[in-house]
N, C-alpha and C positions, 0 to 999 in steps of 0.2 A: 504494500500500500504506500502511495506517495505521502510525503510529509505534510501536504497541505489539506489533508482530508477533513480537518475541522472547519475549513472554509469552503469546502466543495461538496462533501457528501450530505445526504439528508440528515437533518438535525438529530433525530432520535438515534439513528445509526451511529453518527459521529460521536455523540456523547456517550453512548453505550460502549463503543469500542475503546474510547479514551478512558472512560471511568473504570471499566472492568479490571484492567491491570492494577489501577490504583487501589481499588477495593480489596483485591486479593493480596496485594503487597501490604496494605495497612493492616489487614487481618493477621498476616505473619508478623508484622511489627508489634502488634498488640499481643500476639501469642507469647513472645518471650517475656514481656512484662507480666503477663498472667502466670507464666511458668515460674518466674522469679518468686512471685507470691505463693503459688501453690507448693513449690518445692520447699521453701523455707518454712511454710506453715505446717507441712506434713513431716519433714525430717528434722526441723529444729524446734518448732513449738509455736504456740499461739502468740507469745510475746514477740517472736521474730516476725510473724506475719504483721503484727501491729507496727513494728519498727519499719518494715518496708513500706507499709501504708502511710506512716507519718512522713517518711522520706519522700514518697511520691508526690505529696502535695507541694513540697518545696522544689523538687526537680521539674515539675510541670511548668513552673515559672520560666526556667531556662529553656525548656523544650519549646515553649510558646514563643519566646523571642526568636529562636532559630526558625520555627515554622512561619511565623509572621514575617520575618525578614526575607525568607526564601520565597514565599508566595508573593509578597509585595514586589520584590525585585523581578520576579518572573513575569509580572504583568508588563513591565517595560520591555523585557526580552521578547515576550510574545508579540507585542505590537511591532517591534522591529522585524521579527521573523515573518509576520503576516505581510509586512510591506516589502520584504525581501532586501532589506538593508543589512547585509550580513556583517560588514565591518563595524557598523554602529552596534549591532547585536553582540559581537565579540568583545567590544570595549565595555559594554554594560555587564557582560558576564565576568570579565576580568576584574572590573571595579567592585562588583558584588563579592567575589571571592576574597579579594584582599581586605575589604572592609570587614566582612564577617569573621574572617580568620583572626583579625586583631581584636574584635569584640569578644570572641569566644575565649581567647587566652586571658583577657582582662576579667571576664566574668567568672572563669574557672578559678582564678586566684582569689577573687572576692568571695566566692562560695566556700572555699577551703577555710578562709579566715572567720567568716560569720556564721557558719553552719550551727554551732552550738547555741549562740544567743538566739538565733531564729527558732530552733526547735524548742527551746525553753519558753520563748515568747508565745509559741503556738500551743503551749500547755501539753506537750508530748508526755504521755504517762512515764513515770520514773523508771518502771521496770522495762521499758522499751527504748529509753533514751540512748544508752551506750551503744546498743546495736545499730540504732539509726545513725549515729555519728560515724561509726565504722563504714557503713554503707555509703554515706554521703561523701566522705573524704575520697574514697576510691572513685566514685561517680564523677566528681568534679575534675579529677585528673584526666578523665577521658572526654571532657566537655568539648574541646576543639574538634574531636572526631565526630561527635554528635552534631555539632553545628554544621560542619562542612558537608556531612552526609545528607542532612536535610536540605541544604542549599543546592547541592548537586542534583538531588532528586527533583527539586522544584524547577531547575534549569532544564532537565530532561523533559519535564512536562511542558515547559514553555515552548519547546520546539516540536511538540506533538508526539513525543516518544515516551509513552508511559510504560512500555514493556521492559526496558532495561532496568529502571528502578525496581520493578517487580522482581526480576531475577536476583538482584542484589539483596532485596529485602528477604526473599526466600532463603538465600544463602546465609545471610546474617542471622535470621531467626532460627534456622535449623542448627547452626553452629552454636548459638546462644543456649538453646535447649540442651544440646549434648554437653556443653561445658557446665551448665547448671547442675545436671545430674552427676557429672564427674566430680566437680569441686565440692558440692554440698552433700550429696547422698553417699558418694564413695570416699572422698578425702576428708569429709566432716569439717569443712572450713567455715560453716555457718553463713551469716549474711555477707561476709567478706567475699566468699566464693561466688555468690550470686552477682555481686558488684563487679568482680574481676571478669566473670563470664561475659557480662554486658560490654565492658570496656574492650576486651579482646575482639569480640565479634564485630562491634561497631567500628573499631579502628581498622581492622583488616578490610571490611566492606567499604569503608570510606576511601582508603588508598586505591583499591581496585576500581571503584566506580569513578574516581577522579581520572584515572588513566584512560578508561573507556570513553568518558565524556570528552576529554581533550582530543582524542582520536576522532570522535564523531564530529566535533566542532570544526575540525580541519577539513571536513568534506564540503563545507559551505564556502563557496568562492565568489568574490566579486570580480567583475571585469576590470580591466586596467583603467577604464573611465569612471569607475564607481560601481554601481549596481548593474548587473547584467541587463542588456537592452530590453529584453522581455522574457518572461518565463511563463510557460503554459501550465495551468493547473490541470488536475485530472478531469474536470468537466469542460475543458476547452477554453475557459476564461483566460485572459491575458493580463498579467500584472506588469504595468509599464515601468520603465526605468526611472531613476531619480531617487529612489530610496525614501527614507523618512527620518525625521529627527523630532525632538521634543522641544518646544518652546513654551514656557509657562504652562506645562502640563498637557499641551495639545500636540497632536501628531501633525506634522507638516511634511509634505513631499517635496523632493527636489533639493535637499541639502545633505549631500554625502560627506561623511567624515572618515578620515583614515583611522585605522586601529591604533589604540593606545592601551597600555597595561592599566592605567588608572586615569580617569577623566572626572574632574570635579563637576562638570556640567551634567554628566550622566549620573553621578552620585546624587546631585540635587534633584534630578528627575525621579530617580528611584526612591529618594527619601520622601517625596510627596505621597507616594503610595505605600512604601514600606513602613514609615514611622507610624501612620495611623493604624496599619495592620499589626505592627509590633505592639503598639499601645493597647489596641483592643485585646490582642491575645494575652499580653502581660497583665493587663488590668483584670481580665477575667480570671487568670490563674492566681493572681494575688487575692482576688475575692474568694476564690475557692480555698485558699489558705485560711482565710478568716472563717469560712464555713467549717474547714477541717478543725480549727481550734475549738469550735463549738462541739463537734463530735468528740474530740479528744477529752473534753471535760466529762464525758459520760463513762470514761474508763477504757482500759485496754481490751476488754471483751467486746464492748460495743464498737470500738475502733476496728477490731479485727473483722467483725461482720460487715461494717461499712466499707472497709478496704476490699473485701471480697466482692461486694456489690459494685464498687467503683471500677474494679478491673473488668467485670462482665459488662457494665454499662459502656465502658470505653470501647469494647469490641462491638457492642450493639450499634453504636452510632457511626461506625466506620463507613458504611455505605453513604450516609448523609454527608459526612466530612469529605468523602471522595467526590461527591457531586458538587460540593462547595468549591473545591479546587478546580474541578473540571469546568464549571461554569465560568470561573475567572479566566482560565486559559482560552476557553471557547469564545467568550465575549471579547477578550483582548485581541485575539487573532482575527476575528471577523471585523472588528473596528479597524485594525491595521490594514486589512484587505479591502476596506471600503464597503462592507456588506452588513450594515447595522440591522437590516430586516431579518437576518438569520438569527440574531440574538433573541428576538421574541419567540421564534419557533423553538429555539434551544431551551428557553425557560419553560415553555409548556411541556416539552419532552421530559425535562428534569423533574417536574412535579408529578408526572405519571410514574416515573421510577420511584419517587419518594413514597407515593401511595402503596405501591407494591411492597417495598421494603418494610414499611411501617406495619402493615397487616401481617406479613410473615414473621417479623420480630415479636409482635404481640402474641401470636399463637405459640411460637416456640417457648417464650418465657412462661406463659401460663401452664404449659405442659411439663416443663423441665426445671422450674425455679428451685425446687428442693435439691435436685441433683447438682445443679450448677454451683450453688453456694457450698454444698458439702465437698465439692472438689477442692476447695481451699481450706476449709476448717478440718477436714478429716473426720473419722468416726468419733474422735474424742473431743470435738468442738463443743464449747459451752453453749448452753441454751440461749444465753443473751446474744452471742455472736450469730447463731443460726437464725434467731428470730429477727434480729436487726437486718441482716443481709437479705433474707427472704422478703420481708415486708417492703424494703426499699425497691427491690428488683421488680416485684409484682406491680407495685403502684406505678413506677416510671414506665413500665412496658406498654401502658395504654396511651402514652403521649408522645411516642417517637415521631409521629407525623408532624408535630409542631416544630421540632428541631430540624426535620428534613425540609419543610417548607421555608423556614427562616434561613437555612443554609443555602438553599438554591437561590433565593432572592439576594442574600448577602453576596454570594459569589458573582452574580450579575453586576451588582453595584460596584463591587471592588474592581472587577474586570473593566468596567467603564470609567473608572477613576472617580466615581461619586463617593468620596470617602467621608464627607461630613455626616450625612444621614446614616451611613453604614456604622460609623463610630458611635453616634448618638444612640442608635438602636441597641447596640451591644452593651453600652454603658448602662442603659436603663434595664436591660436584661439582668446584668450583674447586680445592680443596685437592689432590684426586687429580691433576688435570691439571697443576698447578704443580709438585707434588713429583716426579711421574714425569718431567716434562720437565727440570726442573733437575738431578735426580739422574742420570737415565739417559742423556739426550741427549749430554752431554759425554763420557760414557764409552763408549757403545755406538753412537752415531750420531744424526743429526738425525731419523731416522725415529721415534724415541720421542716427539717432539713431537706427531705426529698419532696415534701409538698410544695416547696418554693420553686422547684426546678421547672415544671411546666408553666407556672405563672410567668416566669421570666422569658421562656421560649416564646409563649404566645404574644406577649407585648413586643418583643423583638420583631416577630414576623409582621405584626400589624403595622408597625412603623416603617419597616423596610418595604413592605408591599404597597403602602400608601405612596411612598416615594417612587416606586416603580410605575404605579398607575399615573402619576403626574407627567411622566415622560421627561422629567428634568435631567435624568441621567444621560439622555441623548445629547444634551447641550455640552457634555464633557468631551464630545468627539473632537 
């Protein structure tokens, strides 16, 4: 299949083909985080499961910075790719790599220094604190690998190739699972073994995927006069020469730039998309840390159950998150190719996929919620852990349609560069979840932590969809 299929094939087909490898890949990525929890919960103990769960709420902050930056930067790369300005595209890629490598090294060092104060601030149970510290220190050593791996995956998606990231995610996930069992179950290294397994798997996958991406990038050539005079897409359409560049956030044709390893203008263009995306992702994850602190106050048994639920929930929303990223790349490429009418068709197709995934997830959870939670807690899990995990999972299972609809709409707005409403909607989503959890859970019970989730999703969708209906996002073209 040609690399321009997102701009030439029927919308449903293009999104499905693009999304499927991302869904499968993200499932494998979530698999090893789930295995981390399940292995330490079964072979080390319930306190170890609580420790990994407490660590997860903190590591998510850094993961979200990497994902937000990668996805935000990939919007610019997608637009250059859609316009066939390959020199500008390569400059944007190189600028993104250098920028996020520096950020990841800095954040890794900060994380090693402040991990204990943060865990104490989050009211991590005392019987899980030391193990959580061990896990986090090793995790932060591998933060540059995590960052670069996510950015490279986003860049592959930006050029319409979601299959290669899938292969590396499968490789990384399988290696992580094997090392988890080897280090924790066989060598009895505890939570440290789970952390080292993740670092080694992600590090090796990062290095290999970077090598493959650079080789792939070398295949895109500009002519001596700039962008090639004309390129024919798979449906016979012709993309004219001249390329594209960004000025004040808008795409303009006819301004070719030579390749540079680092370009401040490109960084500025990417920042307009990446910073709101990072802010949204980071703010949400910080809000989730506040919610985590509420859960922590209920003790390590409740925390263990909630951690099990969180791992399963993170897998359940993988199809929705994949559609979010797919809509961003799809929208950006079609804008770059001058085909905004395809964006609306893609959005309708994405919502049909959301409906299918939501119904399927709800049915699976209602039939298997007991089995799913017991995979983490084992046969000796406490009644509190089991009850907490099962109650949260069953309730949230009825509302996955809302996160799917909101992510599809958010992806469109981000791909179009309409970041103000996108950011506002997600901040309101977060505020509802944090306020309801902090105010109601201590008074009325831990159940209000998960009651707040669909409330936030619904309001996020209403705001984003209202912006979509106005058509203001088209003015960002």
